[in-house]
N, CA, C and O atoms as a Tripos MOL2 file, in Angstrom:
@<TRIPOS>MOLECULE
protein
  316   315    79     0     0
PROTEIN
NO_CHARGES

@<TRIPOS>ATOM
      1 N          -0.1030   25.1670  -13.5190 N.3       1 MET1
      2 CA          0.5480   24.0110  -12.9270 C.3       1 MET1
      3 C           0.6670   24.2250  -11.4180 C.2       1 MET1
      4 O           0.9400   25.3270  -10.9420 O.2       1 MET1
      5 N           0.4560   23.1460  -10.6930 N.am      2 PHE2
      6 CA          0.5930   23.1930   -9.2440 C.3       2 PHE2
      7 C           1.8710   22.5080   -8.8070 C.2       2 PHE2
      8 O           2.3910   21.6320   -9.4980 O.2       2 PHE2
      9 N           2.3650   22.9130   -7.6630 N.am      3 TYR3
     10 CA          3.4950   22.2750   -6.9940 C.3       3 TYR3
     11 C           2.9980   21.8570   -5.6230 C.2       3 TYR3
     12 O           2.2530   22.5970   -4.9800 O.2       3 TYR3
     13 N           3.3950   20.6990   -5.1770 N.am      4 TYR4
     14 CA          2.8410   20.1180   -3.9660 C.3       4 TYR4
     15 C           3.9030   19.8980   -2.8990 C.2       4 TYR4
     16 O           5.0280   19.4910   -3.1870 O.2       4 TYR4
     17 N           3.5190   20.1740   -1.6760 N.am      5 THR5
     18 CA          4.2830   19.7720   -0.5090 C.3       5 THR5
     19 C           3.4670   18.6460    0.1150 C.2       5 THR5
     20 O           2.2600   18.7890    0.3060 O.2       5 THR5
     21 N           4.1100   17.5360    0.4320 N.am      6 TYR6
     22 CA          3.3570   16.3840    0.9100 C.3       6 TYR6
     23 C           4.0360   15.7450    2.1180 C.2       6 TYR6
     24 O           5.2430   15.8750    2.3250 O.2       6 TYR6
     25 N           3.2170   15.0530    2.9060 N.am      7 ILE7
     26 CA          3.6930   14.3720    4.1030 C.3       7 ILE7
     27 C           3.2610   12.9150    4.0200 C.2       7 ILE7
     28 O           2.0820   12.6110    3.8320 O.2       7 ILE7
     29 N           4.2240   12.0260    4.1610 N.am      8 LEU8
     30 CA          3.9500   10.5970    4.2060 C.3       8 LEU8
     31 C           4.2440   10.0830    5.6080 C.2       8 LEU8
     32 O           5.1740   10.5540    6.2620 O.2       8 LEU8
     33 N           3.4630    9.1300    6.0670 N.am      9 ARG9
     34 CA          3.7450    8.4770    7.3450 C.3       9 ARG9
     35 C           4.0870    7.0170    7.0610 C.2       9 ARG9
     36 O           3.3680    6.3180    6.3470 O.2       9 ARG9
     37 N           5.1850    6.5830    7.6290 N.am     10 SER10
     38 CA          5.5990    5.1960    7.4930 C.3      10 SER10
     39 C           4.7460    4.3270    8.4030 C.2      10 SER10
     40 O           4.6240    4.6020    9.5970 O.2      10 SER10
     41 N           4.1640    3.2910    7.8460 N.am     11 GLU11
     42 CA          3.4050    2.3290    8.6530 C.3      11 GLU11
     43 C           4.3580    1.4230    9.4320 C.2      11 GLU11
     44 O           3.9520    0.7470   10.3770 O.2      11 GLU11
     45 N           5.6010    1.4150    9.0340 N.am     12 LYS12
     46 CA          6.6150    0.5760    9.6800 C.3      12 LYS12
     47 C           7.1390    1.2120   10.9570 C.2      12 LYS12
     48 O           7.1710    0.5630   12.0030 O.2      12 LYS12
     49 N           7.5520    2.4840   10.8860 N.am     13 ASP13
     50 CA          8.1350    3.1400   12.0670 C.3      13 ASP13
     51 C           7.3480    4.3560   12.5450 C.2      13 ASP13
     52 O           7.7410    5.0100   13.5110 O.2      13 ASP13
     53 N           6.2140    4.6700   11.8590 N.am     14 ARG14
     54 CA          5.3080    5.7680   12.2260 C.3      14 ARG14
     55 C           5.9270    7.1610   12.0680 C.2      14 ARG14
     56 O           5.3170    8.1500   12.4750 O.2      14 ARG14
     57 N           7.1120    7.2540   11.4930 N.am     15 LYS15
     58 CA          7.7670    8.5430   11.2900 C.3      15 LYS15
     59 C           7.2650    9.1930   10.0110 C.2      15 LYS15
     60 O           6.7460    8.5270    9.1150 O.2      15 LYS15
     61 N           7.4330   10.5140    9.9480 N.am     16 LEU16
     62 CA          6.9740   11.2770    8.7990 C.3      16 LEU16
     63 C           8.0960   11.5140    7.7970 C.2      16 LEU16
     64 O           9.2640   11.6340    8.1670 O.2      16 LEU16
     65 N           7.7250   11.5770    6.5350 N.am     17 TYR17
     66 CA          8.6190   11.9770    5.4610 C.3      17 TYR17
     67 C           7.9900   13.2090    4.8240 C.2      17 TYR17
     68 O           6.7960   13.2030    4.5270 O.2      17 TYR17
     69 N           8.7620   14.2520    4.6120 N.am     18 ILE18
     70 CA          8.2750   15.5100    4.0590 C.3      18 ILE18
     71 C           8.9720   15.7630    2.7280 C.2      18 ILE18
     72 O          10.1980   15.6970    2.6420 O.2      18 ILE18
     73 N           8.1990   16.0500    1.7010 N.am     19 GLY19
     74 CA          8.7890   16.2990    0.3890 C.3      19 GLY19
     75 C           7.9550   17.2630   -0.4290 C.2      19 GLY19
     76 O           6.8910   17.7040    0.0050 O.2      19 GLY19
     77 N           8.4470   17.5870   -1.6180 N.am     20 SER20
     78 CA          7.6940   18.4350   -2.5450 C.3      20 SER20
     79 C           7.9150   17.9300   -3.9660 C.2      20 SER20
     80 O           8.9340   17.3090   -4.2670 O.2      20 SER20
     81 N           6.9480   18.2060   -4.8300 N.am     21 THR21
     82 CA          6.9800   17.6990   -6.1920 C.3      21 THR21
     83 C           6.0190   18.4900   -7.0750 C.2      21 THR21
     84 O           5.1560   19.2150   -6.5790 O.2      21 THR21
     85 N           6.1780   18.3430   -8.3700 N.am     22 SER22
     86 CA          5.2350   18.9540   -9.3100 C.3      22 SER22
     87 C           4.1860   17.9360   -9.7760 C.2      22 SER22
     88 O           3.1930   18.3130  -10.3970 O.2      22 SER22
     89 N           4.4020   16.6590   -9.4810 N.am     23 ASN23
     90 CA          3.4580   15.6120   -9.8780 C.3      23 ASN23
     91 C           3.2360   14.6860   -8.6830 C.2      23 ASN23
     92 O           3.9880   13.7330   -8.4780 O.2      23 ASN23
     93 N           2.2130   14.9700   -7.9080 N.am     24 LEU24
     94 CA          1.9850   14.2450   -6.6570 C.3      24 LEU24
     95 C           1.6820   12.7660   -6.8820 C.2      24 LEU24
     96 O           2.2310   11.9170   -6.1790 O.2      24 LEU24
     97 N           0.8320   12.4440   -7.8340 N.am     25 LYS25
     98 CA          0.4860   11.0350   -8.0880 C.3      25 LYS25
     99 C           1.7260   10.2120   -8.4440 C.2      25 LYS25
    100 O           1.9420    9.1230   -7.9110 O.2      25 LYS25
    101 N           2.5290   10.7520   -9.3510 N.am     26 ARG26
    102 CA          3.7430   10.0410   -9.7770 C.3      26 ARG26
    103 C           4.7090    9.8540   -8.6080 C.2      26 ARG26
    104 O           5.2930    8.7830   -8.4440 O.2      26 ARG26
    105 N           4.8730   10.8990   -7.7980 N.am     27 ARG27
    106 CA          5.8210   10.8320   -6.6870 C.3      27 ARG27
    107 C           5.3740    9.8280   -5.6220 C.2      27 ARG27
    108 O           6.2000    9.0900   -5.0830 O.2      27 ARG27
    109 N           4.0790    9.7950   -5.3180 N.am     28 ILE28
    110 CA          3.5660    8.8290   -4.3500 C.3      28 ILE28
    111 C           3.7940    7.4120   -4.8680 C.2      28 ILE28
    112 O           4.1630    6.5180   -4.1060 O.2      28 ILE28
    113 N           3.5750    7.2130   -6.1610 N.am     29 LYS29
    114 CA          3.8040    5.8930   -6.7660 C.3      29 LYS29
    115 C           5.2770    5.4970   -6.6610 C.2      29 LYS29
    116 O           5.5910    4.3400   -6.3790 O.2      29 LYS29
    117 N           6.1810    6.4550   -6.8880 N.am     30 GLN30
    118 CA          7.6140    6.1770   -6.7660 C.3      30 GLN30
    119 C           7.9600    5.7250   -5.3460 C.2      30 GLN30
    120 O           8.7210    4.7770   -5.1540 O.2      30 GLN30
    121 N           7.3940    6.4130   -4.3590 N.am     31 HIS31
    122 CA          7.6210    6.0110   -2.9670 C.3      31 HIS31
    123 C           7.0810    4.6020   -2.7270 C.2      31 HIS31
    124 O           7.7590    3.7720   -2.1220 O.2      31 HIS31
    125 N           5.8720    4.3320   -3.1950 N.am     32 ALA32
    126 CA          5.2200    3.0350   -2.9680 C.3      32 ALA32
    127 C           5.9950    1.8830   -3.5980 C.2      32 ALA32
    128 O           6.0370    0.7820   -3.0480 O.2      32 ALA32
    129 N           6.6050    2.1380   -4.7440 N.am     33 LEU33
    130 CA          7.3580    1.0960   -5.4460 C.3      33 LEU33
    131 C           8.7760    0.9120   -4.9030 C.2      33 LEU33
    132 O           9.4840   -0.0050   -5.3200 O.2      33 LEU33
    133 N           9.1880    1.7670   -3.9890 N.am     34 GLY34
    134 CA         10.5320    1.6730   -3.4320 C.3      34 GLY34
    135 C          11.5910    2.3370   -4.2780 C.2      34 GLY34
    136 O          12.7740    2.0250   -4.1390 O.2      34 GLY34
    137 N          11.1960    3.2460   -5.1520 N.am     35 ASN35
    138 CA         12.1340    3.9300   -6.0410 C.3      35 ASN35
    139 C          12.7340    5.1980   -5.4430 C.2      35 ASN35
    140 O          13.4620    5.9210   -6.1230 O.2      35 ASN35
    141 N          12.4350    5.4710   -4.1770 N.am     36 VAL36
    142 CA         12.9910    6.6380   -3.4830 C.3      36 VAL36
    143 C          13.8510    6.1020   -2.3450 C.2      36 VAL36
    144 O          13.3370    5.4860   -1.4110 O.2      36 VAL36
    145 N          15.1500    6.3340   -2.4220 N.am     37 SER37
    146 CA         16.0810    5.7090   -1.4750 C.3      37 SER37
    147 C          15.7930    6.0750   -0.0190 C.2      37 SER37
    148 O          15.9690    5.2430    0.8710 O.2      37 SER37
    149 N          15.3530    7.3050    0.2330 N.am     38 SER38
    150 CA         15.1410    7.7360    1.6210 C.3      38 SER38
    151 C          13.9250    7.0900    2.2770 C.2      38 SER38
    152 O          13.8170    7.1050    3.5030 O.2      38 SER38
    153 N          13.0170    6.5300    1.5020 N.am     39 THR39
    154 CA         11.8450    5.8810    2.0930 C.3      39 THR39
    155 C          11.7220    4.4040    1.7490 C.2      39 THR39
    156 O          10.7920    3.7360    2.2000 O.2      39 THR39
    157 N          12.6380    3.9000    0.9670 N.am     40 LYS40
    158 CA         12.5470    2.5150    0.4890 C.3      40 LYS40
    159 C          12.3990    1.5140    1.6370 C.2      40 LYS40
    160 O          11.5710    0.6070    1.5590 O.2      40 LYS40
    161 N          13.1860    1.6680    2.6900 N.am     41 SER41
    162 CA         13.1590    0.7120    3.8040 C.3      41 SER41
    163 C          12.0470    1.0130    4.8120 C.2      41 SER41
    164 O          11.8770    0.2770    5.7840 O.2      41 SER41
    165 N          11.2940    2.0810    4.5860 N.am     42 ARG42
    166 CA         10.2610    2.4940    5.5480 C.3      42 ARG42
    167 C           8.8460    2.2050    5.0460 C.2      42 ARG42
    168 O           7.8680    2.6270    5.6640 O.2      42 ARG42
    169 N           8.7380    1.4960    3.9410 N.am     43 ARG43
    170 CA          7.4330    1.1680    3.3790 C.3      43 ARG43
    171 C           6.7130    0.1440    4.2430 C.2      43 ARG43
    172 O           7.3550   -0.6440    4.9370 O.2      43 ARG43
    173 N           5.3810    0.1480    4.2070 N.am     44 PRO44
    174 CA          4.4810    0.9600    3.3870 C.3      44 PRO44
    175 C           4.3210    2.3720    3.9470 C.2      44 PRO44
    176 O           4.5150    2.6240    5.1360 O.2      44 PRO44
    177 N           3.9640    3.2680    3.0530 N.am     45 LEU45
    178 CA          3.7910    4.6900    3.3830 C.3      45 LEU45
    179 C           2.3640    5.1220    3.0640 C.2      45 LEU45
    180 O           1.7400    4.6330    2.1220 O.2      45 LEU45
    181 N           1.8700    6.0490    3.8710 N.am     46 VAL46
    182 CA          0.5170    6.5700    3.6730 C.3      46 VAL46
    183 C           0.5960    8.0890    3.5400 C.2      46 VAL46
    184 O           1.2380    8.7550    4.3510 O.2      46 VAL46
    185 N          -0.0540    8.6300    2.5200 N.am     47 LEU47
    186 CA         -0.1370   10.0770    2.3680 C.3      47 LEU47
    187 C          -1.0930   10.5990    3.4370 C.2      47 LEU47
    188 O          -2.2660   10.2250    3.4640 O.2      47 LEU47
    189 N          -0.5860   11.4680    4.3200 N.am     48 VAL48
    190 CA         -1.4160   11.9770    5.4090 C.3      48 VAL48
    191 C          -1.7500   13.4570    5.2610 C.2      48 VAL48
    192 O          -2.6530   13.9550    5.9330 O.2      48 VAL48
    193 N          -1.0300   14.1690    4.3850 N.am     49 TYR49
    194 CA         -1.2820   15.6000    4.2320 C.3      49 TYR49
    195 C          -0.5930   16.0910    2.9660 C.2      49 TYR49
    196 O           0.4830   15.6120    2.6050 O.2      49 TYR49
    197 N          -1.2200   17.0490    2.2970 N.am     50 TYR50
    198 CA         -0.5470   17.7370    1.1920 C.3      50 TYR50
    199 C          -1.1420   19.1210    1.0080 C.2      50 TYR50
    200 O          -2.2800   19.3880    1.3930 O.2      50 TYR50
    201 N          -0.3510   19.9840    0.4170 N.am     51 GLU51
    202 CA         -0.7700   21.3420    0.0700 C.3      51 GLU51
    203 C          -0.3690   21.6020   -1.3740 C.2      51 GLU51
    204 O           0.6600   21.1140   -1.8430 O.2      51 GLU51
    205 N          -1.1860   22.3710   -2.0690 N.am     52 ALA52
    206 CA         -0.8750   22.7630   -3.4390 C.3      52 ALA52
    207 C          -0.4860   24.2390   -3.4630 C.2      52 ALA52
    208 O          -1.1150   25.0730   -2.8110 O.2      52 ALA52
    209 N           0.5560   24.5440   -4.2210 N.am     53 CYS53
    210 CA          1.0380   25.9190   -4.3750 C.3      53 CYS53
    211 C           1.1180   26.2430   -5.8670 C.2      53 CYS53
    212 O           1.2630   25.3490   -6.7010 O.2      53 CYS53
    213 N           1.0240   27.5110   -6.1820 N.am     54 LEU54
    214 CA          1.1160   27.9350   -7.5720 C.3      54 LEU54
    215 C           2.5570   28.1220   -8.0350 C.2      54 LEU54
    216 O           2.8320   28.1050   -9.2350 O.2      54 LEU54
    217 N           3.4720   28.2980   -7.0910 N.am     55 LYS55
    218 CA          4.8690   28.5150   -7.4450 C.3      55 LYS55
    219 C           5.7580   27.4690   -6.7670 C.2      55 LYS55
    220 O           5.5440   27.0930   -5.6150 O.2      55 LYS55
    221 N           6.7520   27.0190   -7.5150 N.am     56 LYS56
    222 CA          7.6620   25.9940   -7.0150 C.3      56 LYS56
    223 C           8.3760   26.4480   -5.7440 C.2      56 LYS56
    224 O           8.5270   25.6640   -4.8070 O.2      56 LYS56
    225 N           8.8150   27.7000   -5.7010 N.am     57 ASN57
    226 CA          9.5520   28.1700   -4.5330 C.3      57 ASN57
    227 C           8.6720   28.1920   -3.2770 C.2      57 ASN57
    228 O           9.1790   28.0120   -2.1700 O.2      57 ASN57
    229 N           7.3730   28.4070   -3.4350 N.am     58 LYS58
    230 CA          6.4670   28.3870   -2.2810 C.3      58 LYS58
    231 C           6.3330   26.9670   -1.7350 C.2      58 LYS58
    232 O           6.2970   26.7760   -0.5200 O.2      58 LYS58
    233 N           6.2580   25.9770   -2.6110 N.am     59 ALA59
    234 CA          6.1940   24.5830   -2.1700 C.3      59 ALA59
    235 C           7.4940   24.2020   -1.4580 C.2      59 ALA59
    236 O           7.4630   23.4970   -0.4490 O.2      59 ALA59
    237 N           8.6150   24.6570   -1.9690 N.am     60 SER60
    238 CA          9.9130   24.3810   -1.3320 C.3      60 SER60
    239 C          10.0060   25.0520    0.0330 C.2      60 SER60
    240 O          10.5310   24.4700    0.9820 O.2      60 SER60
    241 N           9.4930   26.2830    0.1280 N.am     61 GLU61
    242 CA          9.4810   26.9850    1.4160 C.3      61 GLU61
    243 C           8.6330   26.2460    2.4450 C.2      61 GLU61
    244 O           9.0220   26.1340    3.6070 O.2      61 GLU61
    245 N           7.4660   25.7390    2.0190 N.am     62 ARG62
    246 CA          6.6000   24.9890    2.9310 C.3      62 ARG62
    247 C           7.2850   23.6960    3.3770 C.2      62 ARG62
    248 O           7.1790   23.3070    4.5400 O.2      62 ARG62
    249 N           7.9840   23.0320    2.4600 N.am     63 GLU63
    250 CA          8.7230   21.8170    2.8140 C.3      63 GLU63
    251 C           9.7540   22.1320    3.8960 C.2      63 GLU63
    252 O           9.8490   21.4140    4.8910 O.2      63 GLU63
    253 N          10.5150   23.1860    3.7080 N.am     64 LEU64
    254 CA         11.5200   23.5730    4.7000 C.3      64 LEU64
    255 C          10.8710   23.9390    6.0300 C.2      64 LEU64
    256 O          11.3920   23.5880    7.0890 O.2      64 LEU64
    257 N           9.7450   24.6380    5.9860 N.am     65 TYR65
    258 CA          9.0260   25.0040    7.2110 C.3      65 TYR65
    259 C           8.5830   23.7590    7.9710 C.2      65 TYR65
    260 O           8.7540   23.6790    9.1880 O.2      65 TYR65
    261 N           8.0160   22.7880    7.2590 N.am     66 PHE66
    262 CA          7.5370   21.5650    7.9160 C.3      66 PHE66
    263 C           8.6660   20.7770    8.5660 C.2      66 PHE66
    264 O           8.4250   19.9650    9.4600 O.2      66 PHE66
    265 N           9.8810   21.0100    8.1260 N.am     67 LYS67
    266 CA         11.0320   20.3030    8.6990 C.3      67 LYS67
    267 C          11.5970   21.0110    9.9280 C.2      67 LYS67
    268 O          12.5500   20.5240   10.5360 O.2      67 LYS67
    269 N          11.0170   22.1620   10.3020 N.am     68 THR68
    270 CA         11.4410   22.8710   11.5110 C.3      68 THR68
    271 C          10.5890   22.4200   12.6930 C.2      68 THR68
    272 O           9.5920   21.7180   12.5210 O.2      68 THR68
    273 N          10.9860   22.8220   13.8730 N.am     69 GLY69
    274 CA         10.2110   22.5020   15.0690 C.3      69 GLY69
    275 C           8.8090   23.0860   15.0200 C.2      69 GLY69
    276 O           7.8440   22.4220   15.3980 O.2      69 GLY69
    277 N           8.6900   24.3390   14.5510 N.am     70 PHE70
    278 CA          7.3730   24.9670   14.4340 C.3      70 PHE70
    279 C           6.5090   24.2400   13.4040 C.2      70 PHE70
    280 O           5.3120   24.0390   13.6070 O.2      70 PHE70
    281 N           7.1370   23.8520   12.3030 N.am     71 GLY71
    282 CA          6.4100   23.1390   11.2550 C.3      71 GLY71
    283 C           5.9300   21.7810   11.7250 C.2      71 GLY71
    284 O           4.8070   21.3760   11.4230 O.2      71 GLY71
    285 N           6.7740   21.0770   12.4620 N.am     72 ARG72
    286 CA          6.3620   19.7710   12.9910 C.3      72 ARG72
    287 C           5.2280   19.9250   14.0030 C.2      72 ARG72
    288 O           4.3400   19.0760   14.0880 O.2      72 ARG72
    289 N           5.2680   21.0190   14.7700 N.am     73 GLY73
    290 CA          4.1680   21.3130   15.6910 C.3      73 GLY73
    291 C           2.8680   21.5480   14.9390 C.2      73 GLY73
    292 O           1.8100   21.0690   15.3450 O.2      73 GLY73
    293 N           2.9540   22.2910   13.8370 N.am     74 PHE74
    294 CA          1.7840   22.5320   12.9810 C.3      74 PHE74
    295 C           1.2190   21.2070   12.4870 C.2      74 PHE74
    296 O           0.0140   20.9680   12.5480 O.2      74 PHE74
    297 N           2.1090   20.3520   11.9970 N.am     75 LEU75
    298 CA          1.6650   19.0610   11.4550 C.3      75 LEU75
    299 C           1.0480   18.1800   12.5400 C.2      75 LEU75
    300 O           0.0640   17.4840   12.2900 O.2      75 LEU75
    301 N           1.6090   18.2080   13.7100 N.am     76 LYS76
    302 CA          1.0720   17.3960   14.8240 C.3      76 LYS76
    303 C          -0.3690   17.7900   15.1070 C.2      76 LYS76
    304 O          -1.2130   16.9290   15.3560 O.2      76 LYS76
    305 N          -0.6530   19.0810   15.0720 N.am     77 ASN77
    306 CA         -2.0070   19.5650   15.3130 C.3      77 ASN77
    307 C          -2.9350   19.3290   14.1190 C.2      77 ASN77
    308 O          -4.1450   19.1660   14.2800 O.2      77 ASN77
    309 N          -2.3580   19.3130   12.9390 N.am     78 ARG78
    310 CA         -3.1360   19.2240   11.6950 C.3      78 ARG78
    311 C          -3.4880   17.7920   11.3170 C.2      78 ARG78
    312 O          -4.5760   17.5300   10.8040 O.2      78 ARG78
    313 N          -2.5750   16.8740   11.5700 N.am     79 ILE79
    314 CA         -2.7550   15.4800   11.1320 C.3      79 ILE79
    315 C          -3.5320   14.7000   12.1770 C.2      79 ILE79
    316 O          -3.7870   13.5090   11.9950 O.2      79 ILE79
@<TRIPOS>BOND
     1     1     2 1
     2     2     3 1
     3     3     4 2
     4     3     5 am
     5     5     6 1
     6     6     7 1
     7     7     8 2
     8     7     9 am
     9     9    10 1
    10    10    11 1
    11    11    12 2
    12    11    13 am
    13    13    14 1
    14    14    15 1
    15    15    16 2
    16    15    17 am
    17    17    18 1
    18    18    19 1
    19    19    20 2
    20    19    21 am
    21    21    22 1
    22    22    23 1
    23    23    24 2
    24    23    25 am
    25    25    26 1
    26    26    27 1
    27    27    28 2
    28    27    29 am
    29    29    30 1
    30    30    31 1
    31    31    32 2
    32    31    33 am
    33    33    34 1
    34    34    35 1
    35    35    36 2
    36    35    37 am
    37    37    38 1
    38    38    39 1
    39    39    40 2
    40    39    41 am
    41    41    42 1
    42    42    43 1
    43    43    44 2
    44    43    45 am
    45    45    46 1
    46    46    47 1
    47    47    48 2
    48    47    49 am
    49    49    50 1
    50    50    51 1
    51    51    52 2
    52    51    53 am
    53    53    54 1
    54    54    55 1
    55    55    56 2
    56    55    57 am
    57    57    58 1
    58    58    59 1
    59    59    60 2
    60    59    61 am
    61    61    62 1
    62    62    63 1
    63    63    64 2
    64    63    65 am
    65    65    66 1
    66    66    67 1
    67    67    68 2
    68    67    69 am
    69    69    70 1
    70    70    71 1
    71    71    72 2
    72    71    73 am
    73    73    74 1
    74    74    75 1
    75    75    76 2
    76    75    77 am
    77    77    78 1
    78    78    79 1
    79    79    80 2
    80    79    81 am
    81    81    82 1
    82    82    83 1
    83    83    84 2
    84    83    85 am
    85    85    86 1
    86    86    87 1
    87    87    88 2
    88    87    89 am
    89    89    90 1
    90    90    91 1
    91    91    92 2
    92    91    93 am
    93    93    94 1
    94    94    95 1
    95    95    96 2
    96    95    97 am
    97    97    98 1
    98    98    99 1
    99    99   100 2
   100    99   101 am
   101   101   102 1
   102   102   103 1
   103   103   104 2
   104   103   105 am
   105   105   106 1
   106   106   107 1
   107   107   108 2
   108   107   109 am
   109   109   110 1
   110   110   111 1
   111   111   112 2
   112   111   113 am
   113   113   114 1
   114   114   115 1
   115   115   116 2
   116   115   117 am
   117   117   118 1
   118   118   119 1
   119   119   120 2
   120   119   121 am
   121   121   122 1
   122   122   123 1
   123   123   124 2
   124   123   125 am
   125   125   126 1
   126   126   127 1
   127   127   128 2
   128   127   129 am
   129   129   130 1
   130   130   131 1
   131   131   132 2
   132   131   133 am
   133   133   134 1
   134   134   135 1
   135   135   136 2
   136   135   137 am
   137   137   138 1
   138   138   139 1
   139   139   140 2
   140   139   141 am
   141   141   142 1
   142   142   143 1
   143   143   144 2
   144   143   145 am
   145   145   146 1
   146   146   147 1
   147   147   148 2
   148   147   149 am
   149   149   150 1
   150   150   151 1
   151   151   152 2
   152   151   153 am
   153   153   154 1
   154   154   155 1
   155   155   156 2
   156   155   157 am
   157   157   158 1
   158   158   159 1
   159   159   160 2
   160   159   161 am
   161   161   162 1
   162   162   163 1
   163   163   164 2
   164   163   165 am
   165   165   166 1
   166   166   167 1
   167   167   168 2
   168   167   169 am
   169   169   170 1
   170   170   171 1
   171   171   172 2
   172   171   173 am
   173   173   174 1
   174   174   175 1
   175   175   176 2
   176   175   177 am
   177   177   178 1
   178   178   179 1
   179   179   180 2
   180   179   181 am
   181   181   182 1
   182   182   183 1
   183   183   184 2
   184   183   185 am
   185   185   186 1
   186   186   187 1
   187   187   188 2
   188   187   189 am
   189   189   190 1
   190   190   191 1
   191   191   192 2
   192   191   193 am
   193   193   194 1
   194   194   195 1
   195   195   196 2
   196   195   197 am
   197   197   198 1
   198   198   199 1
   199   199   200 2
   200   199   201 am
   201   201   202 1
   202   202   203 1
   203   203   204 2
   204   203   205 am
   205   205   206 1
   206   206   207 1
   207   207   208 2
   208   207   209 am
   209   209   210 1
   210   210   211 1
   211   211   212 2
   212   211   213 am
   213   213   214 1
   214   214   215 1
   215   215   216 2
   216   215   217 am
   217   217   218 1
   218   218   219 1
   219   219   220 2
   220   219   221 am
   221   221   222 1
   222   222   223 1
   223   223   224 2
   224   223   225 am
   225   225   226 1
   226   226   227 1
   227   227   228 2
   228   227   229 am
   229   229   230 1
   230   230   231 1
   231   231   232 2
   232   231   233 am
   233   233   234 1
   234   234   235 1
   235   235   236 2
   236   235   237 am
   237   237   238 1
   238   238   239 1
   239   239   240 2
   240   239   241 am
   241   241   242 1
   242   242   243 1
   243   243   244 2
   244   243   245 am
   245   245   246 1
   246   246   247 1
   247   247   248 2
   248   247   249 am
   249   249   250 1
   250   250   251 1
   251   251   252 2
   252   251   253 am
   253   253   254 1
   254   254   255 1
   255   255   256 2
   256   255   257 am
   257   257   258 1
   258   258   259 1
   259   259   260 2
   260   259   261 am
   261   261   262 1
   262   262   263 1
   263   263   264 2
   264   263   265 am
   265   265   266 1
   266   266   267 1
   267   267   268 2
   268   267   269 am
   269   269   270 1
   270   270   271 1
   271   271   272 2
   272   271   273 am
   273   273   274 1
   274   274   275 1
   275   275   276 2
   276   275   277 am
   277   277   278 1
   278   278   279 1
   279   279   280 2
   280   279   281 am
   281   281   282 1
   282   282   283 1
   283   283   284 2
   284   283   285 am
   285   285   286 1
   286   286   287 1
   287   287   288 2
   288   287   289 am
   289   289   290 1
   290   290   291 1
   291   291   292 2
   292   291   293 am
   293   293   294 1
   294   294   295 1
   295   295   296 2
   296   295   297 am
   297   297   298 1
   298   298   299 1
   299   299   300 2
   300   299   301 am
   301   301   302 1
   302   302   303 1
   303   303   304 2
   304   303   305 am
   305   305   306 1
   306   306   307 1
   307   307   308 2
   308   307   309 am
   309   309   310 1
   310   310   311 1
   311   311   312 2
   312   311   313 am
   313   313   314 1
   314   314   315 1
   315   315   316 2
@<TRIPOS>SUBSTRUCTURE
     1 MET1         2 RESIDUE 1 A MET
     2 PHE2         6 RESIDUE 1 A PHE
     3 TYR3        10 RESIDUE 1 A TYR
     4 TYR4        14 RESIDUE 1 A TYR
     5 THR5        18 RESIDUE 1 A THR
     6 TYR6        22 RESIDUE 1 A TYR
     7 ILE7        26 RESIDUE 1 A ILE
     8 LEU8        30 RESIDUE 1 A LEU
     9 ARG9        34 RESIDUE 1 A ARG
    10 SER10       38 RESIDUE 1 A SER
    11 GLU11       42 RESIDUE 1 A GLU
    12 LYS12       46 RESIDUE 1 A LYS
    13 ASP13       50 RESIDUE 1 A ASP
    14 ARG14       54 RESIDUE 1 A ARG
    15 LYS15       58 RESIDUE 1 A LYS
    16 LEU16       62 RESIDUE 1 A LEU
    17 TYR17       66 RESIDUE 1 A TYR
    18 ILE18       70 RESIDUE 1 A ILE
    19 GLY19       74 RESIDUE 1 A GLY
    20 SER20       78 RESIDUE 1 A SER
    21 THR21       82 RESIDUE 1 A THR
    22 SER22       86 RESIDUE 1 A SER
    23 ASN23       90 RESIDUE 1 A ASN
    24 LEU24       94 RESIDUE 1 A LEU
    25 LYS25       98 RESIDUE 1 A LYS
    26 ARG26      102 RESIDUE 1 A ARG
    27 ARG27      106 RESIDUE 1 A ARG
    28 ILE28      110 RESIDUE 1 A ILE
    29 LYS29      114 RESIDUE 1 A LYS
    30 GLN30      118 RESIDUE 1 A GLN
    31 HIS31      122 RESIDUE 1 A HIS
    32 ALA32      126 RESIDUE 1 A ALA
    33 LEU33      130 RESIDUE 1 A LEU
    34 GLY34      134 RESIDUE 1 A GLY
    35 ASN35      138 RESIDUE 1 A ASN
    36 VAL36      142 RESIDUE 1 A VAL
    37 SER37      146 RESIDUE 1 A SER
    38 SER38      150 RESIDUE 1 A SER
    39 THR39      154 RESIDUE 1 A THR
    40 LYS40      158 RESIDUE 1 A LYS
    41 SER41      162 RESIDUE 1 A SER
    42 ARG42      166 RESIDUE 1 A ARG
    43 ARG43      170 RESIDUE 1 A ARG
    44 PRO44      174 RESIDUE 1 A PRO
    45 LEU45      178 RESIDUE 1 A LEU
    46 VAL46      182 RESIDUE 1 A VAL
    47 LEU47      186 RESIDUE 1 A LEU
    48 VAL48      190 RESIDUE 1 A VAL
    49 TYR49      194 RESIDUE 1 A TYR
    50 TYR50      198 RESIDUE 1 A TYR
    51 GLU51      202 RESIDUE 1 A GLU
    52 ALA52      206 RESIDUE 1 A ALA
    53 CYS53      210 RESIDUE 1 A CYS
    54 LEU54      214 RESIDUE 1 A LEU
    55 LYS55      218 RESIDUE 1 A LYS
    56 LYS56      222 RESIDUE 1 A LYS
    57 ASN57      226 RESIDUE 1 A ASN
    58 LYS58      230 RESIDUE 1 A LYS
    59 ALA59      234 RESIDUE 1 A ALA
    60 SER60      238 RESIDUE 1 A SER
    61 GLU61      242 RESIDUE 1 A GLU
    62 ARG62      246 RESIDUE 1 A ARG
    63 GLU63      250 RESIDUE 1 A GLU
    64 LEU64      254 RESIDUE 1 A LEU
    65 TYR65      258 RESIDUE 1 A TYR
    66 PHE66      262 RESIDUE 1 A PHE
    67 LYS67      266 RESIDUE 1 A LYS
    68 THR68      270 RESIDUE 1 A THR
    69 GLY69      274 RESIDUE 1 A GLY
    70 PHE70      278 RESIDUE 1 A PHE
    71 GLY71      282 RESIDUE 1 A GLY
    72 ARG72      286 RESIDUE 1 A ARG
    73 GLY73      290 RESIDUE 1 A GLY
    74 PHE74      294 RESIDUE 1 A PHE
    75 LEU75      298 RESIDUE 1 A LEU
    76 LYS76      302 RESIDUE 1 A LYS
    77 ASN77      306 RESIDUE 1 A ASN
    78 ARG78      310 RESIDUE 1 A ARG
    79 ILE79      314 RESIDUE 1 A ILE
């Protein structure tokens, strides 16, 4: 089983949303349908980046890293 860290960009305000999940397709669909309160008002959203990890804690660590200044710098260069 894989665990995913993913980055969504709001087409409305161009800001990024960073999250992690064990089912990427389902989670993206939840965001698209407005079933996630933190992104509901920021739709539409586009998946711009994701990483797969073998362990849940590694995906959580990557999520936390992406939310730091260094992580955002990485994403700016990567996306």
